[in-house]
N, C-alpha and C positions, 0 to 999 in steps of 0.2 A: 157663269153668264152674269154678267150685270141686267140692273132694269133696264135700261138701253139698249139692252143685244148684243152688247161689247161681252170681249172677254180677255183674260190675260192669264197668261202661266204664271205660276207661282216659282220662286227659285228652289231649288231642290239642294237642301240640305243634310250632309251625311252627319248621323249621330254613333260615337263609339262607346259603348257601356263596356266599361272593365267589372270583369268578376271579381268578387272579393277572393282575399288571398285564404283565407280558411274558413271551414265550416265548424260548428260549436254543437254537439251534441251531447246531453245530461241524462245519466241514468245511474240507478232507477229515478222514475218519476212516476207516482211521490215516493218521496223517501221519508224513512223515520230518523236516521243519527246522519247521516250523510251520504254525498254521493259522487260519480265521476262524472269530470269533464273530459271530454273527446275533442281534439281540435286534430284539423288536419292544413297544417299552417307550415309544413316544410322549413323555410330558412327563416322564418320569422318569428320563432320564439327564441325567448321568453316574451309574452305579452299581459300586460296589466288584465287586471280582472274586478270587476265590483260587484257584488251581491246588496240590490235593496231590496226593504219590505214591500208591504202593499200601501206605505204612508211617502213611500220614496226617500226614506232613511236608508244610509248604508250601512249594512250590519255585516258586512267583511270586504275587505278588499285584501289584494296580493297579486301575485303575479302566475299565469300558467307556463311551467315552466317544461313540461312532456306534454307530449300527443295526448298519451292519458294521465291524467292527475286524480287522486284522491281530497277529498274536501270533506275532512271532519267538522258536522256543525251540528251534535245534539243540544249544545245548550241553547239555541233556536226556537221560539215557539211554536208552535202550529201555524200555518198559516201559508200566504203565496208571497213566493218572493220572484225578482227577476235577476238573472244573470246577465251582465255586460260584457262583453270582451272586446279589447278597444287595440285593431288591427291599425296600422300605418296609414290605410286607405278607409277606414268607415269602423261602425260601431255592430256587432251582432249581438242578438239576444235570445235569453231562452226564458223561459216561465217554468217556474217548480212550483211544486206544490211538495209541503212539509208536512205529515200527518202528526 
């Protein structure tokens, strides 16, 4: 209701939110030498992925080829990392800690 006592109905708008095609899980987390990436992506594989350090620098980039894939990253220093997997309809992220 307005200040003058009048009212007007708003237009109804329908919103369709698409679910992302895949879901990313990483384990173990924290990790020491490497970790496994598990995706439920169906037909979208392979998908590009990148690992960033806490300063935003790319420290690894590659392609996730399988629904479960191991990454060997023992050369990385201890710290916090962010794995980004790039789907056709968006990006999913997973935060990782290396001991």
